[in-house]
C-alpha positions as semicolon CSV with decimal commas, in nm:
position;residue;x (nm);y (nm);z (nm)
1;M;3,748;1,272;0,686
2;S;3,866;1,479;0,935
3;A;3,589;1,428;1,202
4;P;3,550;1,113;1,413
5;H;3,282;0,860;1,330
6;A;2,875;0,597;1,397
7;R;2,494;0,471;1,319
8;P;2,122;0,405;1,440
9;T;1,949;0,153;1,628
10;G;1,667;-0,086;1,620
11;V;1,384;0,050;1,374
12;L;1,035;0,079;1,476
13;G;0,826;-0,213;1,402
14;V;0,515;0,010;1,288
15;G;0,328;-0,002;0,960
16;V;0,002;-0,108;0,779
17;L;-0,045;-0,410;0,550
18;A;-0,360;-0,364;0,428
19;L;-0,585;-0,674;0,296
20;G;-0,790;-0,423;0,113
21;A;-0,502;-0,411;-0,135
22;A;-0,611;-0,767;-0,229
23;L;-0,926;-0,614;-0,344
24;A;-0,832;-0,284;-0,511
25;P;-0,486;-0,140;-0,685
26;W;-0,222;-0,053;-0,447
27;P;-0,167;0,294;-0,383
28;R;0,178;0,448;-0,543
29;G;0,222;0,739;-0,323
30;E;0,227;1,101;-0,465
31;A;0,481;1,092;-0,768
32;P;0,288;1,089;-1,097
33;T;0,308;0,756;-1,279
34;P;0,448;0,740;-1,632
35;A;0,257;0,567;-1,916
36;P;0,404;0,233;-1,946
37;V;0,618;0,205;-2,242
38;A;0,772;-0,110;-2,422
39;G;1,075;0,084;-2,527
40;P;1,213;0,412;-2,673
41;P;1,022;0,552;-2,988
42;A;1,186;0,395;-3,300
43;A;1,318;0,732;-3,430
44;A;1,497;0,832;-3,097
45;P;1,838;0,804;-3,043
46;A;1,963;0,544;-2,772
47;A;2,013;0,744;-2,430
48;P;2,371;0,742;-2,345
49;P;2,453;0,471;-2,053
50;L;2,523;0,548;-1,697
51;V;2,579;0,260;-1,418
52;V;2,529;0,332;-1,043
53;L;2,646;0,083;-0,777
54;G;2,482;0,192;-0,448
55;I;2,641;0,040;-0,144
56;D;2,469;0,132;0,164
57;G;2,723;0,247;0,446
58;M;3,039;0,217;0,237
59;D;3,294;0,481;0,450
60;P;3,563;0,654;0,233
61;E;3,790;0,607;0,510
62;L;3,746;0,230;0,576
63;L;3,733;0,157;0,207
64;M;4,108;0,290;0,162
65;E;4,232;0,104;0,495
66;A;4,060;-0,213;0,336
67;I;4,267;-0,135;0,026
68;E;4,586;-0,060;0,172
69;R;4,569;-0,355;0,416
70;Y;4,434;-0,619;0,144
71;P;4,573;-0,474;-0,216
72;D;4,540;-0,851;-0,359
73;R;4,163;-0,857;-0,260
74;M;4,076;-0,528;-0,353
75;P;4,189;-0,470;-0,719
76;N;3,874;-0,361;-0,866
77;F;3,839;-0,051;-0,628
78;A;4,204;0,020;-0,644
79;K;4,189;0,076;-0,997
80;L;3,857;0,253;-0,983
81;V;4,012;0,492;-0,715
82;A;4,339;0,527;-0,962
83;E;4,078;0,645;-1,249
84;G;3,870;0,888;-1,058
85;G;4,010;0,906;-0,681
86;V;3,817;0,895;-0,379
87;H;3,569;1,154;-0,261
88;S;3,335;1,206;-0,011
89;L;2,964;1,256;-0,076
90;G;2,748;1,493;0,173
91;T;2,466;1,284;0,352
92;S;2,154;1,384;0,492
93;I;2,035;1,569;0,821
94;P;2,013;1,343;0,981
95;P;2,228;1,057;0,812
96;Q;1,973;0,761;0,823
97;S;1,900;0,555;0,532
98;P;1,559;0,642;0,457
99;V;1,603;0,992;0,492
100;A;1,932;0,995;0,273
101;W;1,806;0,771;-0,016
102;S;1,520;0,994;0,009
103;N;1,734;1,288;-0,083
104;F;1,887;1,123;-0,356
105;I;1,546;0,986;-0,497
106;T;1,426;1,343;-0,527
107;G;1,711;1,553;-0,549
108;M;1,565;1,758;-0,209
109;N;1,648;1,786;0,131
110;P;1,376;1,638;0,383
111;G;1,203;1,997;0,392
112;G;1,079;1,914;0,048
113;H;1,031;1,522;0,077
114;G;0,888;1,492;0,420
115;V;1,125;1,205;0,545
116;Y;1,302;1,310;0,868
117;D;1,371;0,976;1,057
118;F;1,275;0,599;1,068
119;I;1,023;0,757;1,341
120;H;0,825;1,040;1,329
121;R;0,561;1,117;1,604
122;D;0,195;1,166;1,643
123;P;0,116;1,527;1,718
124;V;-0,204;1,425;1,936
125;T;-0,067;1,154;2,122
126;R;0,327;1,198;2,080
127;M;0,349;0,801;2,022
128;P;0,579;0,706;1,731
129;L;0,479;0,665;1,389
130;P;0,650;0,520;1,079
131;G;0,860;0,788;0,889
132;S;0,837;0,621;0,548
133;V;0,486;0,558;0,503
134;K;0,161;0,683;0,621
135;A;-0,166;0,482;0,710
136;I;-0,511;0,550;0,538
137;A;-0,783;0,498;0,755
138;G;-1,016;0,243;0,681
139;S;-1,345;0,090;0,801
140;H;-1,541;-0,228;0,801
141;M;-1,894;-0,368;0,770
142;S;-2,002;-0,614;1,025
143;L;-2,126;-0,959;0,896
144;W;-2,204;-1,268;1,085
145;G;-2,001;-1,407;1,390
146;E;-1,624;-1,282;1,398
147;W;-1,637;-1,196;1,025
148;Q;-1,643;-0,810;0,874
149;F;-1,584;-0,670;0,546
150;P;-1,306;-0,427;0,498
151;L;-1,391;-0,084;0,335
152;G;-1,064;0,102;0,220
153;G;-0,763;0,178;0,446
154;G;-0,397;0,078;0,342
155;S;-0,063;0,262;0,355
156;E;0,130;0,473;0,099
157;S;0,458;0,634;0,077
158;N;0,513;0,939;0,326
159;R;0,776;1,076;0,068
160;S;0,677;1,373;-0,159
161;G;0,880;1,469;-0,447
162;E;0,904;1,268;-0,790
163;S;1,165;1,003;-0,838
164;F;1,431;1,079;-1,064
165;W;1,368;0,756;-1,263
166;V;0,971;0,908;-1,300
167;T;1,106;1,194;-1,443
168;L;1,339;0,991;-1,670
169;A;1,060;0,804;-1,809
170;K;0,873;1,131;-1,874
171;H;1,157;1,205;-2,102
172;G;1,169;0,871;-2,253
173;I;1,487;0,783;-2,093
174;P;1,489;0,411;-2,006
175;A;1,601;0,279;-1,638
176;D;1,632;-0,025;-1,435
177;I;1,598;0,060;-1,060
178;W;1,687;-0,251;-0,841
179;R;1,652;-0,273;-0,497
180;M;1,595;0,106;-0,442
181;P;1,546;0,182;-0,042
182;A;1,224;0,368;-0,002
183;N;1,076;0,271;-0,309
184;F;0,777;0,130;-0,173
185;P;0,492;0,151;-0,279
186;V;0,691;0,068;-0,577
187;E;0,726;0,318;-0,856
188;P;0,761;0,213;-1,220
189;A;1,034;0,350;-1,427
190;K;1,075;0,313;-1,858
191;G;1,238;-0,034;-1,761
192;L;1,216;-0,217;-1,443
193;S;1,202;-0,095;-1,070
194;F;1,223;-0,308;-0,792
195;P;1,194;-0,193;-0,413
196;G;1,468;-0,249;-0,128
197;M;1,479;-0,131;0,245
198;M;1,139;-0,017;0,406
199;T;0,948;-0,284;0,179
200;P;0,756;-0,483;0,448
201;A;0,729;-0,849;0,502
202;L;0,385;-1,000;0,482
203;D;0,367;-1,024;0,869
204;S;0,447;-0,678;0,963
205;A;0,655;-0,413;0,862
206;Y;0,970;-0,508;0,931
207;G;0,896;-0,861;0,979
208;T;0,867;-1,103;1,316
209;Y;1,058;-1,430;1,317
210;T;0,949;-1,720;1,521
211;I;1,190;-1,945;1,709
212;Y;1,018;-2,307;1,783
213;A;1,214;-2,444;2,090
214;S;1,136;-2,742;2,332
215;D;1,252;-2,533;2,593
216;P;1,166;-2,173;2,523
217;P;1,247;-1,872;2,750
218;I;0,990;-1,738;3,002
219;E;0,977;-1,426;2,812
220;L;0,824;-1,569;2,488
221;H;0,776;-1,228;2,321
222;K;1,105;-1,054;2,215
223;S;1,130;-0,713;2,052
224;G;1,170;-0,876;1,690
225;G;0,994;-1,213;1,720
226;V;0,845;-1,456;1,914
227;Y;0,920;-1,799;2,081
228;V;0,664;-2,100;2,045
229;Q;0,686;-2,407;2,226
230;A;0,754;-2,702;2,033
231;I;0,592;-3,020;2,161
232;E;0,710;-3,365;2,006
233;R;0,444;-3,634;2,030
234;D;0,523;-3,953;1,836
235;G;0,795;-3,823;1,639
236;R;0,583;-3,510;1,531
237;I;0,563;-3,140;1,612
238;R;0,241;-2,957;1,489
239;A;0,343;-2,613;1,442
240;E;0,188;-2,272;1,345
241;I;0,337;-1,940;1,194
242;E;0,182;-1,619;1,191
243;G;0,130;-1,415;0,879
244;P;-0,083;-1,124;0,762
245;P;-0,350;-0,976;0,977
246;N;-0,667;-1,065;0,808
247;S;-0,878;-0,773;0,795
248;F;-1,205;-0,999;0,730
249;K;-1,199;-1,082;1,109
250;E;-1,300;-0,843;1,410
251;H;-0,962;-0,688;1,559
252;D;-0,776;-0,777;1,239
253;P;-0,592;-1,083;1,396
254;H;-0,286;-1,233;1,231
255;Q;-0,385;-1,521;1,033
256;K;-0,179;-1,828;1,086
257;A;-0,072;-2,113;0,858
258;S;-0,023;-2,472;0,999
259;F;0,258;-2,721;0,898
260;D;0,443;-3,031;1,063
261;I;0,779;-3,110;1,169
262;Y;0,865;-3,482;1,197
263;V;1,189;-3,536;1,369
264;D;1,404;-3,846;1,316
265;H;1,635;-3,861;1,656
266;D;1,848;-4,145;1,528
267;A;1,929;-3,981;1,168
268;Q;1,964;-3,635;1,341
269;A;1,735;-3,472;1,081
270;I;1,387;-3,355;1,022
271;A;1,149;-3,311;0,752
272;I;0,899;-2,997;0,749
273;D;0,565;-3,054;0,566
274;V;0,399;-2,744;0,461
275;G;0,152;-2,871;0,238
276;D;0,298;-2,812;-0,118
277;D;0,652;-2,876;-0,006
278;V;0,858;-3,114;0,214
279;I;1,198;-3,028;0,296
280;V;1,472;-3,228;0,488
281;M;1,702;-3,065;0,720
282;E;2,008;-3,154;0,936
283;P;2,116;-2,917;1,221
284;G;2,315;-2,603;1,111
285;E;2,123;-2,588;0,766
286;W;1,943;-2,320;0,595
287;S;1,633;-2,446;0,372
288;D;1,544;-2,281;0,080
289;F;1,244;-2,063;0,076
290;V;0,888;-2,257;0,114
291;T;0,581;-2,156;0,004
292;L;0,253;-2,108;0,294
293;N;-0,071;-2,091;0,241
294;F;-0,281;-1,834;0,472
295;E;-0,664;-1,874;0,439
296;L;-0,832;-1,553;0,452
297;L;-1,202;-1,651;0,407
298;P;-1,319;-1,993;0,456
299;A;-1,370;-2,260;0,176
300;G;-1,082;-2,094;-0,047
301;M;-1,282;-1,794;-0,085
302;M;-0,967;-1,594;-0,040
303;D;-0,631;-1,696;0,043
304;M;-0,266;-1,511;0,061
305;S;0,072;-1,673;0,031
306;G;0,393;-1,589;0,186
307;I;0,731;-1,749;0,158
308;V;0,921;-1,846;0,469
309;R;1,281;-1,981;0,516
310;F;1,410;-2,232;0,814
311;Y;1,729;-2,299;1,008
312;L;1,769;-2,576;1,229
313;R;1,993;-2,531;1,512
314;S;1,957;-2,850;1,716
315;I;1,719;-3,151;1,771
316;D;1,896;-3,312;2,086
317;P;1,905;-3,226;2,353
318;E;1,707;-2,920;2,286
319;F;1,491;-2,875;1,961
320;V;1,549;-2,508;1,815
321;L;1,418;-2,433;1,457
322;Y;1,438;-2,079;1,328
323;A;1,170;-1,926;1,073
324;S;1,221;-1,642;0,913
325;P;0,968;-1,338;0,866
326;V;0,695;-1,400;0,657
327;N;0,804;-1,250;0,318
328;I;0,581;-1,151;0,034
329;D;0,547;-1,425;-0,223
330;P;0,681;-1,269;-0,529
331;I;0,506;-1,517;-0,747
332;D;0,174;-1,410;-0,622
333;P;0,235;-1,055;-0,441
334;V;-0,055;-0,941;-0,238
335;M;0,100;-0,620;-0,361
336;P;0,347;-0,544;-0,616
337;V;0,701;-0,612;-0,546
338;A;0,822;-0,498;-0,874
339;E;0,728;-0,292;-1,172
340;P;0,595;-0,430;-1,433
341;S;0,421;-0,642;-1,143
342;D;0,512;-0,954;-1,319
343;E;0,865;-0,920;-1,354
344;S;0,891;-1,022;-0,947
345;A;0,773;-1,375;-1,087
346;K;1,011;-1,368;-1,376
347;L;1,316;-1,304;-1,106
348;V;1,204;-1,616;-0,926
349;D;1,225;-1,839;-1,259
350;A;1,569;-1,690;-1,302
351;I;1,733;-1,703;-0,972
352;G;1,469;-1,888;-0,729
353;Y;1,292;-1,741;-0,429
354;Y;1,467;-1,437;-0,295
355;Y;1,385;-1,207;-0,013
356;T;1,133;-0,952;-0,098
357;Q;1,142;-0,802;0,269
358;G;1,348;-0,480;0,255
359;M;1,584;-0,551;0,534
360;A;1,609;-0,909;0,479
361;E;1,942;-0,949;0,721
362;E;1,806;-1,057;1,044
363;V;1,929;-0,797;1,279
364;N;1,642;-0,849;1,524
365;A;1,709;-1,191;1,553
366;L;2,063;-1,125;1,650
367;K;1,974;-0,829;1,882
368;D;1,743;-1,060;2,092
369;G;1,976;-1,344;2,098
370;A;1,736;-1,577;1,877
371;L;2,054;-1,624;1,622
372;D;2,421;-1,582;1,755
373;D;2,691;-1,410;1,552
374;R;2,767;-1,712;1,349
375;E;2,411;-1,782;1,261
376;F;2,368;-1,418;1,175
377;M;2,658;-1,407;0,950
378;Q;2,555;-1,718;0,780
379;Q;2,208;-1,549;0,680
380;T;2,361;-1,229;0,602
381;K;2,602;-1,426;0,320
382;L;2,271;-1,599;0,177
383;V;2,132;-1,253;0,126
384;Y;2,445;-1,127;-0,048
385;D;2,487;-1,443;-0,255
386;Q;2,138;-1,385;-0,347
387;R;2,196;-1,035;-0,456
388;V;2,531;-1,152;-0,673
389;H;2,268;-1,360;-0,845
390;M;2,011;-1,092;-0,900
391;M;2,259;-0,866;-1,019
392;D;2,377;-1,103;-1,289
393;Y;2,017;-1,141;-1,392
394;A;1,952;-0,748;-1,378
395;L;2,246;-0,704;-1,614
396;D;2,122;-0,970;-1,855
397;R;1,804;-0,775;-1,867
398;Y;1,984;-0,422;-1,901
399;L;2,240;-0,535;-2,159
400;G;1,980;-0,734;-2,354
401;R;1,773;-0,429;-2,432
402;G;2,105;-0,256;-2,556
403;G;2,261;-0,116;-2,246
404;D;2,123;0,251;-2,278
405;G;2,000;0,478;-2,017
406;L;2,067;0,435;-1,648
407;F;2,136;0,104;-1,450
408;F;2,121;0,115;-1,040
409;F;2,161;-0,177;-0,830
410;Y;2,170;-0,154;-0,441
411;Y;2,359;-0,358;-0,162
412;S;2,278;-0,364;0,210
413;T;2,561;-0,578;0,291
414;V;2,800;-0,361;0,431
415;D;2,544;-0,119;0,645
416;L;2,364;-0,373;0,836
417;N;2,653;-0,629;0,911
418;C;2,866;-0,339;1,032
419;H;2,555;-0,213;1,255
420;M;2,600;-0,571;1,419
421;M;2,951;-0,674;1,376
422;W;3,149;-0,374;1,481
423;R;3,244;-0,458;1,806
424;F;3,466;-0,742;1,643
425;H;3,635;-0,467;1,441
426;D;3,661;-0,221;1,734
427;E;3,873;-0,331;2,035
428;Q;3,742;0,022;2,218
429;H;3,393;-0,103;2,205
430;P;3,254;-0,187;2,550
431;Q;3,130;-0,528;2,414
432;H;3,443;-0,616;2,273
433;P;3,581;-0,794;2,587
434;L;3,291;-0,998;2,565
435;I;3,330;-1,153;2,227
436;A;3,732;-1,097;2,226
437;K;3,788;-1,473;2,212
438;M;3,559;-1,499;1,900
439;A;3,740;-1,218;1,752
440;E;4,049;-1,413;1,752
441;E;3,896;-1,728;1,561
442;D;3,883;-1,834;1,213
443;S;3,634;-1,677;0,984
444;S;3,752;-1,843;0,644
445;D;3,449;-2,026;0,603
446;W;3,234;-1,714;0,625
447;S;3,503;-1,481;0,457
448;G;3,642;-1,703;0,169
449;R;3,968;-1,584;0,284
450;A;4,215;-1,813;0,409
451;G;4,354;-1,727;0,740
452;S;4,091;-1,462;0,822
453;K;3,976;-1,354;1,164
454;W;3,645;-1,210;1,322
455;K;3,817;-0,921;1,408
456;E;3,871;-0,826;1,055
457;V;3,527;-0,880;0,949
458;V;3,442;-0,555;0,864
459;Y;3,715;-0,554;0,614
460;D;3,625;-0,858;0,490
461;L;3,262;-0,672;0,403
462;Y;3,454;-0,447;0,193
463;L;3,642;-0,729;0,041
464;L;3,315;-0,922;-0,025
465;M;3,203;-0,590;-0,254
466;D;3,522;-0,558;-0,491
467;P;3,441;-0,878;-0,718
468;V;3,102;-0,723;-0,734
469;L;3,254;-0,390;-0,892
470;G;3,475;-0,605;-1,120
471;R;3,175;-0,843;-1,212
472;L;2,973;-0,499;-1,298
473;R;3,240;-0,347;-1,492
474;E;3,334;-0,677;-1,684
475;R;2,979;-0,685;-1,817
476;V;2,918;-0,338;-1,875
477;G;3,254;-0,254;-2,055
478;E;3,562;-0,066;-1,868
479;D;3,439;0,246;-2,088
480;T;3,094;0,258;-1,954
481;P;3,042;0,567;-1,727
482;V;2,998;0,374;-1,377
483;V;2,940;0,544;-1,035
484;V;2,967;0,395;-0,701
485;M;2,802;0,586;-0,432
486;S;2,670;0,535;-0,074
487;D;2,450;0,719;0,155
488;H;2,665;0,777;0,449
489;G;2,934;0,648;0,607
490;F;3,008;0,470;0,922
491;A;3,141;0,524;1,289
492;P;3,172;0,339;1,635
493;Y;2,884;0,343;1,867
494;R;3,043;0,314;2,205
495;R;2,814;0,516;2,449
496;K;2,461;0,566;2,431
497;F;2,282;0,910;2,525
498;S;1,923;0,927;2,650
499;L;1,773;1,236;2,512
500;N;1,446;1,235;2,689
501;R;1,632;1,145;3,026
502;W;1,836;1,429;2,976
503;L;1,547;1,661;2,903
504;V;1,403;1,545;3,247
505;E;1,720;1,600;3,404
506;E;1,709;1,972;3,257
507;G;1,370;2,019;3,363
508;Y;1,237;2,074;2,987
509;M;1,040;1,759;3,012
510;V;0,823;1,694;3,359
511;L;0,648;1,387;3,467
512;K;0,342;1,345;3,632
513;D;0,288;1,291;3,981
514;G;0,414;0,910;4,061
515;F;0,614;0,870;3,766
516;T;0,989;0,853;3,756
517;P;1,223;0,757;3,473
518;E;1,299;0,384;3,434
519;L;1,468;0,213;3,720
520;E;1,766;-0,031;3,624
521;R;1,713;-0,321;3,409
522;T;1,808;-0,539;3,707
523;D;1,549;-0,389;3,950
524;P;1,259;-0,645;4,031
525;S;1,015;-0,329;3,977
526;Y;1,163;-0,225;3,654
527;A;0,905;-0,130;3,404
528;K;0,901;0,093;3,077
529;V;0,814;0,462;3,104
530;E;0,675;0,589;2,787
531;I;0,636;0,976;2,738
532;W;0,265;0,943;2,617
533;N;0,166;0,809;2,961
534;A;0,399;0,939;3,210
535;V;0,472;1,334;3,090
536;D;0,280;1,614;3,209
537;W;0,229;1,799;2,896
538;T;0,103;2,086;3,074
539;R;0,453;2,158;3,207
540;T;0,681;2,014;2,947
541;R;0,828;2,203;2,705
542;A;1,046;1,972;2,478
543;Y;1,094;1,603;2,393
544;G;1,240;1,359;2,197
545;M;1,115;1,119;1,918
546;G;1,338;0,935;1,656
547;F;1,698;0,882;1,635
548;N;1,809;1,213;1,597
549;G;1,475;1,445;1,661
550;L;1,389;1,694;1,933
551;Y;1,035;1,851;1,930
552;L;0,920;2,147;2,102
553;N;0,584;2,115;2,278
554;L;0,456;2,382;2,063
555;A;0,119;2,573;2,094
556;G;-0,092;2,535;1,759
557;R;0,084;2,208;1,654
558;E;0,104;1,980;1,941
559;Q;-0,267;1,912;2,013
560;D;-0,478;1,800;2,292
561;D;-0,568;1,425;2,286
562;P;-0,974;1,396;2,271
563;A;-0,905;1,054;2,468
564;T;-0,792;1,196;2,751
565;K;-1,101;1,430;2,881
566;D;-0,946;1,549;3,215
567;V;-0,649;1,713;3,105
568;D;-0,533;1,949;2,789
569;E;-0,215;1,839;2,635
570;S;-0,213;2,088;2,395
571;G;0,139;2,259;2,352
572;I;0,247;2,529;2,579
573;V;0,557;2,689;2,407
574;Q;0,471;2,998;2,197
575;P;0,594;3,019;1,855
576;G;0,825;3,282;1,773
577;A;1,067;3,458;2,012
578;E;0,963;3,207;2,297
579;A;1,064;2,889;2,080
580;D;1,350;3,076;1,931
581;A;1,490;3,148;2,261
582;L;1,422;2,793;2,404
583;L;1,587;2,600;2,104
584;A;1,890;2,834;2,147
585;E;1,931;2,753;2,501
586;I;1,873;2,362;2,456
587;K;2,124;2,383;2,157
588;Q;2,390;2,573;2,364
589;K;2,369;2,309;2,649
590;L;2,358;1,989;2,414
591;E;2,660;2,091;2,216
592;A;2,835;2,204;2,542
593;L;2,777;1,844;2,683
594;R;3,078;1,643;2,789
595;D;3,135;1,278;2,863
596;G;3,448;1,321;3,087
597;D;3,679;1,477;2,808
598;E;3,455;1,371;2,488
599;V;3,198;1,600;2,314
600;V;2,889;1,399;2,303
601;V;2,671;1,634;2,041
602;L;2,876;1,791;1,793
603;T;2,604;1,965;1,642
604;A;2,242;2,064;1,709
605;D;2,089;2,164;1,394
606;L;1,763;2,403;1,376
607;A;1,525;2,252;1,139
608;K;1,463;2,653;1,048
609;D;1,831;2,650;0,939
610;V;1,871;2,360;0,767
611;Y;1,532;2,245;0,583
612;H;1,374;2,432;0,282
613;G;1,046;2,316;0,101
614;S;0,686;2,271;0,106
615;R;0,697;2,018;0,393
616;A;0,965;2,176;0,622
617;A;0,695;2,250;0,863
618;E;0,682;1,890;0,974
619;A;1,046;1,855;1,081
620;P;1,155;1,783;1,401
621;D;1,227;2,112;1,550
622;M;1,597;2,057;1,613
623;Q;1,815;1,760;1,487
624;V;2,089;1,619;1,744
625;G;2,406;1,556;1,598
626;Y;2,595;1,308;1,788
627;N;2,969;1,287;1,771
628;A;3,151;0,969;1,679
629;G;3,106;0,694;1,964
630;Y;2,793;0,844;2,040
631;G;2,418;0,808;1,956
632;N;2,069;0,810;2,107
633;S;1,959;0,491;2,298
634;D;1,704;0,266;2,129
635;A;1,505;0,320;2,431
636;S;1,480;0,703;2,411
637;S;1,423;0,701;2,038
638;T;1,118;0,516;2,061
639;G;0,975;0,751;2,314
640;R;1,106;0,604;2,647
641;I;1,264;0,764;2,951
642;P;1,564;0,541;3,035
643;H;1,743;0,512;3,360
644;D;2,093;0,672;3,254
645;I;2,151;0,948;3,059
646;L;2,498;0,838;2,938
647;A;2,586;0,432;2,945
648;D;2,817;0,192;2,767
649;N;2,653;0,061;2,476
650;L;2,606;-0,272;2,598
651;G;2,341;-0,575;2,493
652;G;2,160;-0,659;2,172
653;T;2,181;-0,355;1,979
654;F;2,366;-0,171;1,690
655;N;2,730;-0,116;1,774
656;G;2,858;0,044;1,460
657;N;2,656;0,339;1,359
658;H;2,595;0,637;1,148
659;L;2,300;0,824;1,338
660;M;2,522;1,117;1,408
661;A;2,635;1,450;1,272
662;P;2,668;1,441;0,925
663;E;2,982;1,547;0,898
664;V;3,107;1,238;1,111
665;V;2,964;1,006;0,835
666;P;3,009;1,127;0,491
667;G;2,906;0,895;0,199
668;I;3,143;0,771;-0,088
669;L;3,171;0,888;-0,440
670;L;3,395;0,709;-0,693
671;T;3,393;0,712;-1,059
672;N;3,570;0,632;-1,389
673;G;3,487;0,988;-1,487
674;K;3,608;1,301;-1,348
675;V;3,451;1,457;-1,057
676;R;3,432;1,842;-1,036
677;P;3,595;2,056;-0,769
678;G;3,412;2,149;-0,471
679;E;3,182;1,953;-0,230
680;H;2,898;1,727;-0,341
681;A;2,621;1,568;-0,165
682;L;2,324;1,312;-0,264
683;E;2,128;1,570;-0,409
684;D;2,368;1,670;-0,659
685;L;2,419;1,356;-0,771
686;T;2,073;1,350;-0,862
687;I;2,085;1,669;-1,058
688;E;2,383;1,489;-1,212
689;I;2,187;1,233;-1,324
690;L;1,888;1,416;-1,460
691;E;2,097;1,665;-1,666
692;R;2,301;1,406;-1,831
693;Y;2,026;1,342;-2,006
694;G;1,930;1,682;-2,090
695;I;1,665;1,719;-1,820
696;A;1,672;2,058;-1,596
697;P;1,629;2,041;-1,211
698;H;1,237;2,096;-1,137
699;D;1,101;2,359;-0,873
700;G;1,205;2,208;-0,500
701;Q;1,549;2,046;-0,621
702;A;1,871;2,208;-0,509
703;G;2,177;2,082;-0,654
704;H;2,445;2,098;-0,912
705;R;2,638;1,877;-1,147
706;V;2,909;1,651;-1,009
707;L;3,100;1,491;-1,290
708;E;3,284;1,701;-1,584
C-alpha cells in the first residue's frame, strides 16, 4: 500500500424498532425471498465448498507487520500468505462498513444498492437519517387514557439489490451466512443466515448503556448512554432499565423493567434479582446475560423480553454498576435474528446467550468515559471469545450437512478495537501523551501473550485472529478453498476537519442572522449549532452530512419544509452547468487544502464520476476522501457547525479510522488458491462467488473473476 492511512467516528443512533412487528411479520427488505428448502434435491450433485472469513478492518500492511514481528504467533497467516500471497482488495467509495459490505453483498456499487454512508439526510429538513434502514410511517388508534393501538409502521432495509446468498438459494446452492453486516432485517439463505453490524438493540438502533452510580456526574445523559442515581436503603437498591419504545402508549415512551440490587459491604459483593434470575457479582466481574421482561400491555396481555449483562466496577466508596444495552432475546425475539428464525434459540442452547446487537463492542461507553480502556478491552474480549465459540458451532452445522456450498463467518474484533485503541499504537497521535504511561504497562492478562504491552495492542488484535484461521482450516481441511477478506484497511486519525465549518468560512454555507459557528467547548455560553436550525437556506449553496458526504442545495431536489411557513428552504443551485461549476470549484479548493505541509483531502470524488445504477441520484454530490491522519469531525458529520476547521483529534472518539480516500485504506485478500493478475475489489469477489457456482452476473452487477 503506497499511500498513507484512517476511519469513521461515532455512528448516529437513529432507527425504528416497531412494536407493530410483534403483531405482524417483520419486513425483509427488497431482496426476493427464496422458498425454504431443507437441502439440495436428491439428484443434484453436491455444491463445491468455499469458505470465506470476513475480518472487518484488517489491513494488508499491518498484517504483514504482525507476521514479521511475531512469526511464532502468526503461523497460520504466514502459511496462507506463502500459499497465495497477500493482495489488496479495493474498498467502496466511501470506505465505510455499511457501504463496503453492501458492495460485497450485492456485487454493486452504491449507485445500485443505495447505501452511501452511515448517515444520510432528509432533503426537506436537512436532518440526519440512518443510511442502512428506512422508516415506514405508521399511525395509531386512540383507546382510553394513555393507551393507543399502533397501526403499521416499522423499518426495512434501505439496501437495494439481491444478496448473493439469495441468488445462490435460487440456484439450489446452500450457504451459511454468519454475522454478515448490513443483513438486517435478516435475509434467508438455503442454509443458515445470521445478521451482524446494523442489527439494532431492543432499546434503540445502536443500543444505550446504563450506569447506576451512587455519585453520578451532573450531566446524566451521554451520547451513548445514561447515568442513573443508585440510592441504597437498608442494603437494597431499586433500579430500572429502559427497554423498547412502547407503541401502545402515547408518545411511544420506552418501557422500563425493574430489578433489585442487594449490597453486602462486608463481603464486597452484590446480588442482582431480575425476577427469574439472581446473579452474584464482585467488583471487576462481568455477569452472564440475564433476561428482563418488559410489560407492554397490562395484566400480561403483551410482554417483550430482552437480555442484559452487567459489570460491577465498585461498591465502596462509590457504587458503580454498568448495564449493557438491552439486546434482542434470541430465544424469544421480537423480530428474527436468524433465518430460519428458530436457529437463534438453537444457538443459545449450544453456546449460551450471546450478543444479538450488531455492534456488540461497547465503543460508546468508552467514548463517554463510562468504561475505561481496560474495562472496554475486557468487554471486547468477551465478544471475541463468544464469536470463537459461535464459529465452532457454525462449523459443526456446516460440516454436519456435508461441508458443501458456501460458508461465511465475520469478525468485528480488529475493526472496532482499532478505532478505539489506535492511540496506544500510534506515538504520533495527539492522544498518545495522555495514555503513554499505560501504553508501557503489561497487557498479558488481555492478550494472553507473556510480556505484551498496551502499545502493542493493534498487533495483538491481529494475533488473536491467527488461531481463528488455524481452527477454521483445521476443521474444513487444508485443501478446501479458503478466502480471507476485509472490507477496508486502517489508518491513523490524528486531526479532525469540520467540513461544515469550512463551508461557512468559504461562503458556501450562510448562517441566519444571530447565529455563529459553535464557541469553544470551554466557553460558558457554548451550545450546539445545527444546520437545520442555524442555516439560511435561501443563501446556502452546499452543506455536509455524513462522514464523507457533501450535498449541494440543489433546486428541485432539496425541498421546502412545510413546518416553517415564513421561509422557503427549497434548493437554490440550478442543476446542470451551475451545479457542475460549483462542484468543480469546491473540489479544487478541498484538494488544495493544506494543514501546514500536509494534504488534508486526497480526493473529492464527484458522484456522477464514481456511481452508476438505479439509485445514483440519491448520492451525495461529492464524497470527500481524506488523507491518512485526517477525517471529518463527529460534530460536522452529524450536521453541526463546530468552532474549528482543523483541530487535534482529542477527546472520546475514534482515533484510528478508515473514513478516508479509498486508496488509503484498501482491504485485504488472502487465499490458498491463485489470485488472477490485476486489481480486484469487493464487487469482484461477489462475482467470483457466483460464477464459482455457474451463476452469471445479473443486471446492475459489475465485476470480474478473482481466482484462477
